[in-house]
C-alpha angles and dihedrals in degrees: 000000000000114000114246122231107284099234122180092197088116090061092050090051090047091055091054102048120109091240093065094091092048092048091051091051091051091049092052091047092050092049091049091051092047091051091048093052095040092245097127099069126139119288132205121254089251089063091062090079117054137173111233132195134183094268094055099035097102093048099039100037114016097041094040090051087072089072105027137013109263116214113202120208111198107200145150134209093241094052110102096193087052089062089060099041099041098062090044092054091046091052092048091049090058093041093052086056102216100330088117137009121228116219116189119206121191103214094202090062096037108044093153093059090048090053094045091055092045094236115176100172140016149270089046124168126203134168134216117207120183090339096311121114127216135172118246108178146318128227134021107310134184116278094237091056092047091051091052091052092048091049091053091046092052091046092053091046091054100041101039103030106020093241107161097173131240130297115253123205115185089210097045121109117225110218111227093003118134114248117257113272116258113229114253090234150039091206101163094109094047093046092048091050091049092050091049091051090049091052089050091051089246091140095166091055092046092050092052093047093051091046089053089059093046093052089069099026110030093177098051102136096203092051093046092051093044093049092051091050094046093049091049094049090046091054096051096040095093098031124121099222095202093050093045093052092046091052092049093048093050096043110040091166095054105102095195091052092050092047092052091049091048090054089053091047091055095046088050091054096253095128099160091048091052093049094043092050093054095043087054090048090054090049093051098046142057139199119009094354092055092048092048092054092045094051093049089051090053089050090053090050087061090055093055098036132247095260095059110109090224089061091048091051092047092049089055091049091048092051090052094055094042098048 
C-alpha cells in the first residue's frame, strides 16, 4: 500500500468549525474535574500506548481526548505495513513524553469502529482532539513526515483546545495498564556477529545471521538494514565493474544488466543514479521484467533507509511510472 499524502487539512478545518469553542470548554471542564478527583495523575511510559476495543472506545479515546490528543492506529496482524508503522508510532509515543496518547485498534476484532471511521485500507491513522475525530494518514510513511504531522496535531491541540498533554513519570505505575512488551530477542549477540562478518567480507555469514534475527523479529530495523547491505555487497563482490557498465550502456532494455549496474552505482555512492536507472527500467519494461526491476529498487531503498529524501523522491518517481 502506497502512503497517501499526509495532509493536515482536517486539523485546519477542525480549528475553524463553530464547535471549537464548545469543545475547548468541555476539555477544560473535564481537566478540572479530573484534577478535583485526582484522576489526572502521572502515568508510566507504558501507559502511553494502549489497546482499545469498541467497548472501551468512549472511555479510552473520547474521554481521554479532553486532556491529550489521542492518535488511533488501525492495524491487523496480517498487515505487513502495519508491522513497520506500529512500532514506529509506539516509539514516538514514548519519545513525545505525554504530548499524545497512542490507541491501537485491531480492525479484525473491531469491525464496527473500522466502519464508523470509514476506513478502506490499513494501516490507517486518525486522531481525536477534544472529542472530534480527524484523519491523519494512511499507509506506512517516513518517520520525518509522521513527526511533522504529530507536531502540527499537538500544536492545534494546545492552541485551539488547551490540551497540554499528560504528565509522565518513569517510576509511576499505571493502574490497569498492560505491561510494556518485552522484546522477542535479545539479538545483540546475533547482530554483533552479523556486523563482524560484514566487516570481514563474509557476506554469506552476515546474511544468515541477519536472517536468523528476522525469523523471530521480522520488523527489526537493524537486521533489515544489515541484510539489505550484506546482500548488496555480496552481489557486487565478484562483478567486473567495467564489463557491467559496458553491458548496461549497450543494452538499455536488458533488465539484468541495468540491475547489476544499479547495484554498482549504489555501492559507489551514486544513489540517485542507481534509483534513476531502475525507475527507467521499470518504465521501459512490462510483466516479469518490470516486477524484477521494481523489487530490486525496493531492496535498494532498504539499504539507504526510508527517511532519506532520495528514497522519498525515487518512490514518487516510481509511482509515476507505475500508475
